[in-house]
mmCIF file as Biopython writes it, N, C-alpha, C and O atoms, coordinates in Angstrom:
data_model
#
loop_
_atom_site.group_PDB
_atom_site.id
_atom_site.type_symbol
_atom_site.label_atom_id
_atom_site.label_alt_id
_atom_site.label_comp_id
_atom_site.label_asym_id
_atom_site.label_entity_id
_atom_site.label_seq_id
_atom_site.pdbx_PDB_ins_code
_atom_site.Cartn_x
_atom_site.Cartn_y
_atom_site.Cartn_z
_atom_site.occupancy
_atom_site.B_iso_or_equiv
_atom_site.auth_seq_id
_atom_site.auth_asym_id
_atom_site.pdbx_PDB_model_num
ATOM 1   N N  . MET A ? 1  ? -22.888 -19.418 6.078   1.0 0.0 1  A 1 
ATOM 2   C CA . MET A ? 1  ? -22.384 -20.779 6.109   1.0 0.0 1  A 1 
ATOM 3   C C  . MET A ? 1  ? -23.564 -21.751 6.236   1.0 0.0 1  A 1 
ATOM 4   O O  . MET A ? 1  ? -24.579 -21.433 6.855   1.0 0.0 1  A 1 
ATOM 5   N N  . PRO A ? 2  ? -23.414 -22.920 5.651   1.0 0.0 2  A 1 
ATOM 6   C CA . PRO A ? 2  ? -24.489 -23.911 5.755   1.0 0.0 2  A 1 
ATOM 7   C C  . PRO A ? 2  ? -24.758 -24.308 7.203   1.0 0.0 2  A 1 
ATOM 8   O O  . PRO A ? 2  ? -23.852 -24.332 8.036   1.0 0.0 2  A 1 
ATOM 9   N N  . LYS A ? 3  ? -26.007 -24.615 7.478   1.0 0.0 3  A 1 
ATOM 10  C CA . LYS A ? 3  ? -26.423 -24.978 8.843   1.0 0.0 3  A 1 
ATOM 11  C C  . LYS A ? 3  ? -25.848 -26.319 9.290   1.0 0.0 3  A 1 
ATOM 12  O O  . LYS A ? 3  ? -25.768 -26.581 10.490  1.0 0.0 3  A 1 
ATOM 13  N N  . ASP A ? 4  ? -25.439 -27.183 8.334   1.0 0.0 4  A 1 
ATOM 14  C CA . ASP A ? 4  ? -24.971 -28.510 8.705   1.0 0.0 4  A 1 
ATOM 15  C C  . ASP A ? 4  ? -23.521 -28.513 9.196   1.0 0.0 4  A 1 
ATOM 16  O O  . ASP A ? 4  ? -23.000 -29.565 9.568   1.0 0.0 4  A 1 
ATOM 17  N N  . ILE A ? 5  ? -22.870 -27.363 9.201   1.0 0.0 5  A 1 
ATOM 18  C CA . ILE A ? 5  ? -21.503 -27.273 9.714   1.0 0.0 5  A 1 
ATOM 19  C C  . ILE A ? 5  ? -21.582 -26.945 11.197  1.0 0.0 5  A 1 
ATOM 20  O O  . ILE A ? 5  ? -22.326 -26.057 11.612  1.0 0.0 5  A 1 
ATOM 21  N N  . SER A ? 6  ? -20.805 -27.675 11.987  1.0 0.0 6  A 1 
ATOM 22  C CA . SER A ? 6  ? -20.865 -27.473 13.434  1.0 0.0 6  A 1 
ATOM 23  C C  . SER A ? 6  ? -20.306 -26.105 13.821  1.0 0.0 6  A 1 
ATOM 24  O O  . SER A ? 6  ? -19.571 -25.473 13.062  1.0 0.0 6  A 1 
ATOM 25  N N  . LYS A ? 7  ? -20.673 -25.676 15.006  1.0 0.0 7  A 1 
ATOM 26  C CA . LYS A ? 7  ? -20.211 -24.380 15.505  1.0 0.0 7  A 1 
ATOM 27  C C  . LYS A ? 7  ? -18.683 -24.374 15.601  1.0 0.0 7  A 1 
ATOM 28  O O  . LYS A ? 7  ? -18.040 -23.387 15.243  1.0 0.0 7  A 1 
ATOM 29  N N  . ASP A ? 8  ? -18.107 -25.475 16.085  1.0 0.0 8  A 1 
ATOM 30  C CA . ASP A ? 8  ? -16.641 -25.552 16.201  1.0 0.0 8  A 1 
ATOM 31  C C  . ASP A ? 8  ? -15.963 -25.419 14.839  1.0 0.0 8  A 1 
ATOM 32  O O  . ASP A ? 8  ? -14.923 -24.771 14.720  1.0 0.0 8  A 1 
ATOM 33  N N  . GLU A ? 9  ? -16.554 -26.036 13.810  1.0 0.0 9  A 1 
ATOM 34  C CA . GLU A ? 9  ? -15.990 -25.929 12.463  1.0 0.0 9  A 1 
ATOM 35  C C  . GLU A ? 9  ? -16.100 -24.491 11.954  1.0 0.0 9  A 1 
ATOM 36  O O  . GLU A ? 9  ? -15.183 -23.984 11.307  1.0 0.0 9  A 1 
ATOM 37  N N  . GLN A ? 10 ? -17.217 -23.845 12.247  1.0 0.0 10 A 1 
ATOM 38  C CA . GLN A ? 10 ? -17.397 -22.457 11.822  1.0 0.0 10 A 1 
ATOM 39  C C  . GLN A ? 10 ? -16.397 -21.546 12.521  1.0 0.0 10 A 1 
ATOM 40  O O  . GLN A ? 10 ? -15.804 -20.664 11.900  1.0 0.0 10 A 1 
ATOM 41  N N  . VAL A ? 11 ? -16.217 -21.769 13.823  1.0 0.0 11 A 1 
ATOM 42  C CA . VAL A ? 11 ? -15.246 -20.970 14.581  1.0 0.0 11 A 1 
ATOM 43  C C  . VAL A ? 11 ? -13.851 -21.173 13.996  1.0 0.0 11 A 1 
ATOM 44  O O  . VAL A ? 11 ? -13.109 -20.211 13.798  1.0 0.0 11 A 1 
ATOM 45  N N  . GLY A ? 12 ? -13.498 -22.429 13.718  1.0 0.0 12 A 1 
ATOM 46  C CA . GLY A ? 12 ? -12.189 -22.726 13.130  1.0 0.0 12 A 1 
ATOM 47  C C  . GLY A ? 12 ? -12.003 -22.067 11.785  1.0 0.0 12 A 1 
ATOM 48  O O  . GLY A ? 12 ? -10.933 -21.540 11.480  1.0 0.0 12 A 1 
ATOM 49  N N  . PHE A ? 13 ? -13.060 -22.099 10.973  1.0 0.0 13 A 1 
ATOM 50  C CA . PHE A ? 13 ? -13.008 -21.474 9.658   1.0 0.0 13 A 1 
ATOM 51  C C  . PHE A ? 13 ? -12.746 -19.970 9.777   1.0 0.0 13 A 1 
ATOM 52  O O  . PHE A ? 13 ? -11.882 -19.428 9.088   1.0 0.0 13 A 1 
ATOM 53  N N  . HIS A ? 14 ? -13.494 -19.306 10.653  1.0 0.0 14 A 1 
ATOM 54  C CA . HIS A ? 14 ? -13.335 -17.856 10.810  1.0 0.0 14 A 1 
ATOM 55  C C  . HIS A ? 14 ? -11.977 -17.503 11.398  1.0 0.0 14 A 1 
ATOM 56  O O  . HIS A ? 14 ? -11.345 -16.544 10.956  1.0 0.0 14 A 1 
ATOM 57  N N  . LYS A ? 15 ? -11.523 -18.257 12.377  1.0 0.0 15 A 1 
ATOM 58  C CA . LYS A ? 15 ? -10.203 -17.986 12.968  1.0 0.0 15 A 1 
ATOM 59  C C  . LYS A ? 15 ? -9.099  -18.201 11.940  1.0 0.0 15 A 1 
ATOM 60  O O  . LYS A ? 15 ? -8.161  -17.409 11.848  1.0 0.0 15 A 1 
ATOM 61  N N  . GLY A ? 16 ? -9.217  -19.274 11.174  1.0 0.0 16 A 1 
ATOM 62  C CA . GLY A ? 16 ? -8.220  -19.532 10.130  1.0 0.0 16 A 1 
ATOM 63  C C  . GLY A ? 16 ? -8.202  -18.435 9.088   1.0 0.0 16 A 1 
ATOM 64  O O  . GLY A ? 16 ? -7.140  -18.005 8.636   1.0 0.0 16 A 1 
ATOM 65  N N  . SER A ? 17 ? -9.384  -17.988 8.714   1.0 0.0 17 A 1 
ATOM 66  C CA . SER A ? 17 ? -9.473  -16.898 7.730   1.0 0.0 17 A 1 
ATOM 67  C C  . SER A ? 17 ? -8.827  -15.628 8.259   1.0 0.0 17 A 1 
ATOM 68  O O  . SER A ? 17 ? -8.091  -14.955 7.537   1.0 0.0 17 A 1 
ATOM 69  N N  . LEU A ? 18 ? -9.098  -15.298 9.512   1.0 0.0 18 A 1 
ATOM 70  C CA . LEU A ? 18 ? -8.505  -14.095 10.103  1.0 0.0 18 A 1 
ATOM 71  C C  . LEU A ? 18 ? -6.989  -14.201 10.195  1.0 0.0 18 A 1 
ATOM 72  O O  . LEU A ? 18 ? -6.280  -13.221 9.964   1.0 0.0 18 A 1 
ATOM 73  N N  . THR A ? 19 ? -6.493  -15.379 10.529  1.0 0.0 19 A 1 
ATOM 74  C CA . THR A ? 19 ? -5.046  -15.579 10.590  1.0 0.0 19 A 1 
ATOM 75  C C  . THR A ? 19 ? -4.420  -15.356 9.218   1.0 0.0 19 A 1 
ATOM 76  O O  . THR A ? 19 ? -3.398  -14.680 9.095   1.0 0.0 19 A 1 
ATOM 77  N N  . THR A ? 20 ? -5.034  -15.923 8.196   1.0 0.0 20 A 1 
ATOM 78  C CA . THR A ? 20 ? -4.530  -15.761 6.831   1.0 0.0 20 A 1 
ATOM 79  C C  . THR A ? 20 ? -4.585  -14.303 6.398   1.0 0.0 20 A 1 
ATOM 80  O O  . THR A ? 20 ? -3.627  -13.790 5.820   1.0 0.0 20 A 1 
ATOM 81  N N  . LEU A ? 21 ? -5.689  -13.641 6.672   1.0 0.0 21 A 1 
ATOM 82  C CA . LEU A ? 21 ? -5.830  -12.231 6.277   1.0 0.0 21 A 1 
ATOM 83  C C  . LEU A ? 21 ? -4.859  -11.331 7.029   1.0 0.0 21 A 1 
ATOM 84  O O  . LEU A ? 21 ? -4.351  -10.364 6.462   1.0 0.0 21 A 1 
ATOM 85  N N  . ALA A ? 22 ? -4.596  -11.633 8.286   1.0 0.0 22 A 1 
ATOM 86  C CA . ALA A ? 22 ? -3.627  -10.838 9.051   1.0 0.0 22 A 1 
ATOM 87  C C  . ALA A ? 22 ? -2.236  -10.966 8.441   1.0 0.0 22 A 1 
ATOM 88  O O  . ALA A ? 22 ? -1.494  -9.987  8.364   1.0 0.0 22 A 1 
ATOM 89  N N  . LYS A ? 23 ? -1.884  -12.183 8.005   1.0 0.0 23 A 1 
ATOM 90  C CA . LYS A ? 23 ? -0.583  -12.376 7.357   1.0 0.0 23 A 1 
ATOM 91  C C  . LYS A ? 23 ? -0.531  -11.659 6.015   1.0 0.0 23 A 1 
ATOM 92  O O  . LYS A ? 23 ? 0.491   -11.070 5.662   1.0 0.0 23 A 1 
ATOM 93  N N  . GLU A ? 24 ? -1.626  -11.705 5.270   1.0 0.0 24 A 1 
ATOM 94  C CA . GLU A ? 24 ? -1.691  -10.994 3.991   1.0 0.0 24 A 1 
ATOM 95  C C  . GLU A ? 24 ? -1.536  -9.489  4.195   1.0 0.0 24 A 1 
ATOM 96  O O  . GLU A ? 24 ? -0.839  -8.820  3.433   1.0 0.0 24 A 1 
ATOM 97  N N  . ARG A ? 25 ? -2.195  -8.963  5.234   1.0 0.0 25 A 1 
ATOM 98  C CA . ARG A ? 25 ? -2.091  -7.533  5.530   1.0 0.0 25 A 1 
ATOM 99  C C  . ARG A ? 25 ? -0.660  -7.170  5.884   1.0 0.0 25 A 1 
ATOM 100 O O  . ARG A ? 25 ? -0.159  -6.128  5.462   1.0 0.0 25 A 1 
ATOM 101 N N  . GLU A ? 26 ? -0.001  -8.022  6.655   1.0 0.0 26 A 1 
ATOM 102 C CA . GLU A ? 26 ? 1.398   -7.784  7.038   1.0 0.0 26 A 1 
ATOM 103 C C  . GLU A ? 26 ? 2.291   -7.726  5.796   1.0 0.0 26 A 1 
ATOM 104 O O  . GLU A ? 26 ? 3.160   -6.860  5.698   1.0 0.0 26 A 1 
ATOM 105 N N  . GLU A ? 27 ? 2.081   -8.636  4.859   1.0 0.0 27 A 1 
ATOM 106 C CA . GLU A ? 27 ? 2.867   -8.638  3.632   1.0 0.0 27 A 1 
ATOM 107 C C  . GLU A ? 27 ? 2.565   -7.400  2.782   1.0 0.0 27 A 1 
ATOM 108 O O  . GLU A ? 27 ? 3.470   -6.822  2.181   1.0 0.0 27 A 1 
ATOM 109 N N  . MET A ? 28 ? 1.305   -7.000  2.735   1.0 0.0 28 A 1 
ATOM 110 C CA . MET A ? 28 ? 0.930   -5.807  1.978   1.0 0.0 28 A 1 
ATOM 111 C C  . MET A ? 28 ? 1.626   -4.573  2.559   1.0 0.0 28 A 1 
ATOM 112 O O  . MET A ? 28 ? 2.086   -3.712  1.810   1.0 0.0 28 A 1 
ATOM 113 N N  . LEU A ? 29 ? 1.702   -4.486  3.882   1.0 0.0 29 A 1 
ATOM 114 C CA . LEU A ? 29 ? 2.383   -3.353  4.510   1.0 0.0 29 A 1 
ATOM 115 C C  . LEU A ? 29 ? 3.874   -3.356  4.186   1.0 0.0 29 A 1 
ATOM 116 O O  . LEU A ? 29 ? 4.475   -2.294  4.020   1.0 0.0 29 A 1 
ATOM 117 N N  . LYS A ? 30 ? 4.471   -4.541  4.094   1.0 0.0 30 A 1 
ATOM 118 C CA . LYS A ? 30 ? 5.886   -4.627  3.706   1.0 0.0 30 A 1 
ATOM 119 C C  . LYS A ? 30 ? 6.073   -4.099  2.284   1.0 0.0 30 A 1 
ATOM 120 O O  . LYS A ? 30 ? 7.001   -3.340  2.007   1.0 0.0 30 A 1 
ATOM 121 N N  . ILE A ? 31 ? 5.180   -4.513  1.394   1.0 0.0 31 A 1 
ATOM 122 C CA . ILE A ? 31 ? 5.262   -4.045  -0.001  1.0 0.0 31 A 1 
ATOM 123 C C  . ILE A ? 31 ? 5.095   -2.533  -0.061  1.0 0.0 31 A 1 
ATOM 124 O O  . ILE A ? 31 ? 5.839   -1.851  -0.766  1.0 0.0 31 A 1 
ATOM 125 N N  . LEU A ? 32 ? 4.121   -2.010  0.674   1.0 0.0 32 A 1 
ATOM 126 C CA . LEU A ? 32 ? 3.891   -0.565  0.698   1.0 0.0 32 A 1 
ATOM 127 C C  . LEU A ? 32 ? 5.130   0.177   1.201   1.0 0.0 32 A 1 
ATOM 128 O O  . LEU A ? 32 ? 5.493   1.222   0.662   1.0 0.0 32 A 1 
ATOM 129 N N  . SER A ? 33 ? 5.767   -0.357  2.221   1.0 0.0 33 A 1 
ATOM 130 C CA . SER A ? 33 ? 6.972   0.261   2.766   1.0 0.0 33 A 1 
ATOM 131 C C  . SER A ? 33 ? 8.088   0.297   1.717   1.0 0.0 33 A 1 
ATOM 132 O O  . SER A ? 33 ? 8.787   1.301   1.584   1.0 0.0 33 A 1 
ATOM 133 N N  . ILE A ? 34 ? 8.249   -0.791  0.983   1.0 0.0 34 A 1 
ATOM 134 C CA . ILE A ? 34 ? 9.278   -0.850  -0.059  1.0 0.0 34 A 1 
ATOM 135 C C  . ILE A ? 34 ? 8.973   0.155   -1.158  1.0 0.0 34 A 1 
ATOM 136 O O  . ILE A ? 34 ? 9.869   0.865   -1.615  1.0 0.0 34 A 1 
ATOM 137 N N  . VAL A ? 35 ? 7.718   0.222   -1.589  1.0 0.0 35 A 1 
ATOM 138 C CA . VAL A ? 35 ? 7.319   1.175   -2.635  1.0 0.0 35 A 1 
ATOM 139 C C  . VAL A ? 35 ? 7.584   2.601   -2.172  1.0 0.0 35 A 1 
ATOM 140 O O  . VAL A ? 35 ? 8.095   3.421   -2.935  1.0 0.0 35 A 1 
ATOM 141 N N  . GLU A ? 36 ? 7.237   2.897   -0.923  1.0 0.0 36 A 1 
ATOM 142 C CA . GLU A ? 36 ? 7.468   4.244   -0.378  1.0 0.0 36 A 1 
ATOM 143 C C  . GLU A ? 36 ? 8.960   4.585   -0.363  1.0 0.0 36 A 1 
ATOM 144 O O  . GLU A ? 36 ? 9.344   5.700   -0.715  1.0 0.0 36 A 1 
ATOM 145 N N  . GLN A ? 37 ? 9.801   3.630   0.043   1.0 0.0 37 A 1 
ATOM 146 C CA . GLN A ? 37 ? 11.250  3.862   0.052   1.0 0.0 37 A 1 
ATOM 147 C C  . GLN A ? 37 ? 11.769  4.138   -1.353  1.0 0.0 37 A 1 
ATOM 148 O O  . GLN A ? 37 ? 12.591  5.032   -1.553  1.0 0.0 37 A 1 
ATOM 149 N N  . LEU A ? 38 ? 11.288  3.368   -2.326  1.0 0.0 38 A 1 
ATOM 150 C CA . LEU A ? 38 ? 11.725  3.577   -3.706  1.0 0.0 38 A 1 
ATOM 151 C C  . LEU A ? 38 ? 11.272  4.931   -4.236  1.0 0.0 38 A 1 
ATOM 152 O O  . LEU A ? 38 ? 12.021  5.613   -4.936  1.0 0.0 38 A 1 
ATOM 153 N N  . MET A ? 39 ? 10.042  5.316   -3.899  1.0 0.0 39 A 1 
ATOM 154 C CA . MET A ? 39 ? 9.556   6.627   -4.337  1.0 0.0 39 A 1 
ATOM 155 C C  . MET A ? 39 ? 10.400  7.740   -3.729  1.0 0.0 39 A 1 
ATOM 156 O O  . MET A ? 39 ? 10.761  8.693   -4.420  1.0 0.0 39 A 1 
ATOM 157 N N  . GLN A ? 40 ? 10.714  7.629   -2.459  1.0 0.0 40 A 1 
ATOM 158 C CA . GLN A ? 40 ? 11.534  8.643   -1.803  1.0 0.0 40 A 1 
ATOM 159 C C  . GLN A ? 40 ? 12.915  8.722   -2.446  1.0 0.0 40 A 1 
ATOM 160 O O  . GLN A ? 40 ? 13.470  9.811   -2.594  1.0 0.0 40 A 1 
ATOM 161 N N  . MET A ? 41 ? 13.474  7.570   -2.830  1.0 0.0 41 A 1 
ATOM 162 C CA . MET A ? 41 ? 14.778  7.546   -3.486  1.0 0.0 41 A 1 
ATOM 163 C C  . MET A ? 41 ? 14.713  8.310   -4.810  1.0 0.0 41 A 1 
ATOM 164 O O  . MET A ? 41 ? 15.620  9.078   -5.132  1.0 0.0 41 A 1 
ATOM 165 N N  . HIS A ? 42 ? 13.646  8.099   -5.569  1.0 0.0 42 A 1 
ATOM 166 C CA . HIS A ? 42 ? 13.512  8.781   -6.859  1.0 0.0 42 A 1 
ATOM 167 C C  . HIS A ? 42 ? 13.227  10.275  -6.680  1.0 0.0 42 A 1 
ATOM 168 O O  . HIS A ? 42 ? 13.714  11.093  -7.460  1.0 0.0 42 A 1 
ATOM 169 N N  . ILE A ? 43 ? 12.457  10.630  -5.678  1.0 0.0 43 A 1 
ATOM 170 C CA . ILE A ? 43 ? 12.215  12.046  -5.376  1.0 0.0 43 A 1 
ATOM 171 C C  . ILE A ? 43 ? 13.524  12.731  -5.036  1.0 0.0 43 A 1 
ATOM 172 O O  . ILE A ? 43 ? 13.798  13.835  -5.506  1.0 0.0 43 A 1 
ATOM 173 N N  . LYS A ? 44 ? 14.333  12.071  -4.215  1.0 0.0 44 A 1 
ATOM 174 C CA . LYS A ? 44 ? 15.641  12.627  -3.843  1.0 0.0 44 A 1 
ATOM 175 C C  . LYS A ? 44 ? 16.519  12.785  -5.087  1.0 0.0 44 A 1 
ATOM 176 O O  . LYS A ? 44 ? 17.210  13.791  -5.246  1.0 0.0 44 A 1 
ATOM 177 N N  . GLY A ? 45 ? 16.482  11.774  -5.970  1.0 0.0 45 A 1 
ATOM 178 C CA . GLY A ? 45 ? 17.259  11.852  -7.209  1.0 0.0 45 A 1 
ATOM 179 C C  . GLY A ? 45 ? 16.835  13.036  -8.069  1.0 0.0 45 A 1 
ATOM 180 O O  . GLY A ? 45 ? 17.676  13.733  -8.638  1.0 0.0 45 A 1 
ATOM 181 N N  . LEU A ? 46 ? 15.528  13.259  -8.161  1.0 0.0 46 A 1 
ATOM 182 C CA . LEU A ? 46 ? 15.034  14.409  -8.933  1.0 0.0 46 A 1 
ATOM 183 C C  . LEU A ? 46 ? 15.443  15.725  -8.267  1.0 0.0 46 A 1 
ATOM 184 O O  . LEU A ? 46 ? 15.808  16.685  -8.946  1.0 0.0 46 A 1 
ATOM 185 N N  . GLN A ? 47 ? 15.378  15.760  -6.951  1.0 0.0 47 A 1 
ATOM 186 C CA . GLN A ? 47 ? 15.784  16.978  -6.236  1.0 0.0 47 A 1 
ATOM 187 C C  . GLN A ? 47 ? 17.257  17.280  -6.485  1.0 0.0 47 A 1 
ATOM 188 O O  . GLN A ? 47 ? 17.641  18.436  -6.658  1.0 0.0 47 A 1 
ATOM 189 N N  . GLU A ? 48 ? 18.074  16.237  -6.504  1.0 0.0 48 A 1 
ATOM 190 C CA . GLU A ? 48 ? 19.504  16.433  -6.781  1.0 0.0 48 A 1 
ATOM 191 C C  . GLU A ? 48 ? 19.736  16.958  -8.197  1.0 0.0 48 A 1 
ATOM 192 O O  . GLU A ? 48 ? 20.755  17.589  -8.473  1.0 0.0 48 A 1 
ATOM 193 N N  . LEU A ? 49 ? 18.785  16.693  -9.089  1.0 0.0 49 A 1 
ATOM 194 C CA . LEU A ? 49 ? 18.873  17.190  -10.460 1.0 0.0 49 A 1 
ATOM 195 C C  . LEU A ? 49 ? 18.180  18.544  -10.629 1.0 0.0 49 A 1 
ATOM 196 O O  . LEU A ? 49 ? 18.072  19.067  -11.739 1.0 0.0 49 A 1 
ATOM 197 N N  . GLY A ? 50 ? 17.718  19.096  -9.517  1.0 0.0 50 A 1 
ATOM 198 C CA . GLY A ? 50 ? 17.107  20.421  -9.559  1.0 0.0 50 A 1 
ATOM 199 C C  . GLY A ? 50 ? 15.615  20.425  -9.842  1.0 0.0 50 A 1 
ATOM 200 O O  . GLY A ? 50 ? 15.044  21.476  -10.133 1.0 0.0 50 A 1 
ATOM 201 N N  . ILE A ? 51 ? 14.982  19.281  -9.761  1.0 0.0 51 A 1 
ATOM 202 C CA . ILE A ? 51 ? 13.543  19.180  -10.024 1.0 0.0 51 A 1 
ATOM 203 C C  . ILE A ? 51 ? 12.806  19.146  -8.698  1.0 0.0 51 A 1 
ATOM 204 O O  . ILE A ? 51 ? 13.094  18.306  -7.846  1.0 0.0 51 A 1 
ATOM 205 N N  . ASP A ? 52 ? 11.854  20.055  -8.518  1.0 0.0 52 A 1 
ATOM 206 C CA . ASP A ? 52 ? 11.038  20.092  -7.310  1.0 0.0 52 A 1 
ATOM 207 C C  . ASP A ? 52 ? 9.601   19.742  -7.706  1.0 0.0 52 A 1 
ATOM 208 O O  . ASP A ? 52 ? 8.880   20.568  -8.265  1.0 0.0 52 A 1 
ATOM 209 N N  . LEU A ? 53 ? 9.208   18.530  -7.413  1.0 0.0 53 A 1 
ATOM 210 C CA . LEU A ? 53 ? 7.883   18.052  -7.819  1.0 0.0 53 A 1 
ATOM 211 C C  . LEU A ? 53 ? 6.760   18.848  -7.168  1.0 0.0 53 A 1 
ATOM 212 O O  . LEU A ? 53 ? 5.716   19.065  -7.782  1.0 0.0 53 A 1 
ATOM 213 N N  . GLN A ? 54 ? 6.968   19.284  -5.927  1.0 0.0 54 A 1 
ATOM 214 C CA . GLN A ? 54 ? 5.917   20.071  -5.264  1.0 0.0 54 A 1 
ATOM 215 C C  . GLN A ? 54 ? 5.697   21.389  -5.979  1.0 0.0 54 A 1 
ATOM 216 O O  . GLN A ? 54 ? 4.554   21.793  -6.193  1.0 0.0 54 A 1 
ATOM 217 N N  . LYS A ? 55 ? 6.774   22.065  -6.352  1.0 0.0 55 A 1 
ATOM 218 C CA . LYS A ? 55 ? 6.641   23.332  -7.085  1.0 0.0 55 A 1 
ATOM 219 C C  . LYS A ? 55 ? 5.957   23.102  -8.428  1.0 0.0 55 A 1 
ATOM 220 O O  . LYS A ? 55 ? 5.101   23.885  -8.839  1.0 0.0 55 A 1 
ATOM 221 N N  . GLU A ? 56 ? 6.339   22.028  -9.104  1.0 0.0 56 A 1 
ATOM 222 C CA . GLU A ? 56 ? 5.727   21.727  -10.398 1.0 0.0 56 A 1 
ATOM 223 C C  . GLU A ? 56 ? 4.236   21.470  -10.263 1.0 0.0 56 A 1 
ATOM 224 O O  . GLU A ? 56 ? 3.449   21.909  -11.101 1.0 0.0 56 A 1 
ATOM 225 N N  . SER A ? 57 ? 3.844   20.759  -9.208  1.0 0.0 57 A 1 
ATOM 226 C CA . SER A ? 57 ? 2.414   20.459  -9.037  1.0 0.0 57 A 1 
ATOM 227 C C  . SER A ? 57 ? 1.645   21.710  -8.626  1.0 0.0 57 A 1 
ATOM 228 O O  . SER A ? 57 ? 0.472   21.857  -8.972  1.0 0.0 57 A 1 
ATOM 229 N N  . GLN A ? 58 ? 2.298   22.618  -7.887  1.0 0.0 58 A 1 
ATOM 230 C CA . GLN A ? 58 ? 1.638   23.863  -7.499  1.0 0.0 58 A 1 
ATOM 231 C C  . GLN A ? 58 ? 1.435   24.763  -8.720  1.0 0.0 58 A 1 
ATOM 232 O O  . GLN A ? 58 ? 0.405   25.426  -8.842  1.0 0.0 58 A 1 
ATOM 233 N N  . LYS A ? 59 ? 2.416   24.782  -9.618  1.0 0.0 59 A 1 
ATOM 234 C CA . LYS A ? 59 ? 2.305   25.581  -10.838 1.0 0.0 59 A 1 
ATOM 235 C C  . LYS A ? 59 ? 1.131   25.113  -11.695 1.0 0.0 59 A 1 
ATOM 236 O O  . LYS A ? 59 ? 0.355   25.920  -12.206 1.0 0.0 59 A 1 
ATOM 237 N N  . SER A ? 60 ? 1.021   23.808  -11.838 1.0 0.0 60 A 1 
ATOM 238 C CA . SER A ? 60 ? -0.022  23.260  -12.706 1.0 0.0 60 A 1 
ATOM 239 C C  . SER A ? 60 ? -1.331  23.024  -11.956 1.0 0.0 60 A 1 
ATOM 240 O O  . SER A ? 60 ? -2.353  22.714  -12.570 1.0 0.0 60 A 1 
ATOM 241 N N  . LYS A ? 61 ? -1.302  23.168  -10.648 1.0 0.0 61 A 1 
ATOM 242 C CA . LYS A ? 61 ? -2.472  22.939  -9.789  1.0 0.0 61 A 1 
ATOM 243 C C  . LYS A ? 61 ? -3.054  21.542  -9.991  1.0 0.0 61 A 1 
ATOM 244 O O  . LYS A ? 61 ? -4.265  21.332  -9.928  1.0 0.0 61 A 1 
ATOM 245 N N  . LYS A ? 62 ? -2.150  20.600  -10.236 1.0 0.0 62 A 1 
ATOM 246 C CA . LYS A ? 62 ? -2.528  19.207  -10.403 1.0 0.0 62 A 1 
ATOM 247 C C  . LYS A ? 62 ? -1.792  18.387  -9.341  1.0 0.0 62 A 1 
ATOM 248 O O  . LYS A ? 62 ? -0.782  18.838  -8.801  1.0 0.0 62 A 1 
ATOM 249 N N  . PRO A ? 63 ? -2.289  17.197  -9.043  1.0 0.0 63 A 1 
ATOM 250 C CA . PRO A ? 63 ? -1.577  16.338  -8.090  1.0 0.0 63 A 1 
ATOM 251 C C  . PRO A ? 63 ? -0.151  16.053  -8.555  1.0 0.0 63 A 1 
ATOM 252 O O  . PRO A ? 63 ? 0.127   16.053  -9.755  1.0 0.0 63 A 1 
ATOM 253 N N  . ILE A ? 64 ? 0.730   15.815  -7.628  1.0 0.0 64 A 1 
ATOM 254 C CA . ILE A ? 64 ? 2.141   15.528  -7.956  1.0 0.0 64 A 1 
ATOM 255 C C  . ILE A ? 64 ? 2.231   14.396  -8.967  1.0 0.0 64 A 1 
ATOM 256 O O  . ILE A ? 64 ? 3.070   14.440  -9.867  1.0 0.0 64 A 1 
ATOM 257 N N  . GLU A ? 65 ? 1.387   13.392  -8.835  1.0 0.0 65 A 1 
ATOM 258 C CA . GLU A ? 65 ? 1.439   12.251  -9.743  1.0 0.0 65 A 1 
ATOM 259 C C  . GLU A ? 65 ? 1.269   12.685  -11.202 1.0 0.0 65 A 1 
ATOM 260 O O  . GLU A ? 65 ? 1.857   12.082  -12.100 1.0 0.0 65 A 1 
ATOM 261 N N  . ASP A ? 66 ? 0.471   13.724  -11.438 1.0 0.0 66 A 1 
ATOM 262 C CA . ASP A ? 66 ? 0.272   14.201  -12.803 1.0 0.0 66 A 1 
ATOM 263 C C  . ASP A ? 66 ? 1.511   14.899  -13.343 1.0 0.0 66 A 1 
ATOM 264 O O  . ASP A ? 66 ? 1.697   14.980  -14.557 1.0 0.0 66 A 1 
ATOM 265 N N  . SER A ? 67 ? 2.368   15.408  -12.447 1.0 0.0 67 A 1 
ATOM 266 C CA . SER A ? 67 ? 3.596   16.076  -12.882 1.0 0.0 67 A 1 
ATOM 267 C C  . SER A ? 67 ? 4.621   15.082  -13.390 1.0 0.0 67 A 1 
ATOM 268 O O  . SER A ? 67 ? 5.600   15.471  -14.027 1.0 0.0 67 A 1 
ATOM 269 N N  . LEU A ? 68 ? 4.411   13.815  -13.118 1.0 0.0 68 A 1 
ATOM 270 C CA . LEU A ? 68 ? 5.368   12.790  -13.505 1.0 0.0 68 A 1 
ATOM 271 C C  . LEU A ? 68 ? 5.164   12.329  -14.939 1.0 0.0 68 A 1 
ATOM 272 O O  . LEU A ? 68 ? 6.043   11.686  -15.512 1.0 0.0 68 A 1 
ATOM 273 N N  . LYS A ? 69 ? 4.033   12.645  -15.517 1.0 0.0 69 A 1 
ATOM 274 C CA . LYS A ? 69 ? 3.700   12.143  -16.858 1.0 0.0 69 A 1 
ATOM 275 C C  . LYS A ? 69 ? 4.350   12.977  -17.929 1.0 0.0 69 A 1 
ATOM 276 O O  . LYS A ? 69 ? 4.179   12.699  -19.116 1.0 0.0 69 A 1 
#
């Protein structure tokens, strides 16, 4: 930060930035939770159709994500 900014302004800037980033992190965690719930729903749907993604990935020795392609 430039030297001509007072210490109080710098403190305010950093505190404001941390507050904003904490809120962004909270929203990101909400999104991650929703994505995880949706993935679990689709995994359950595949299991109900007789598809076991873990077995498929073990057969191909590739990550589960590769079994989806």
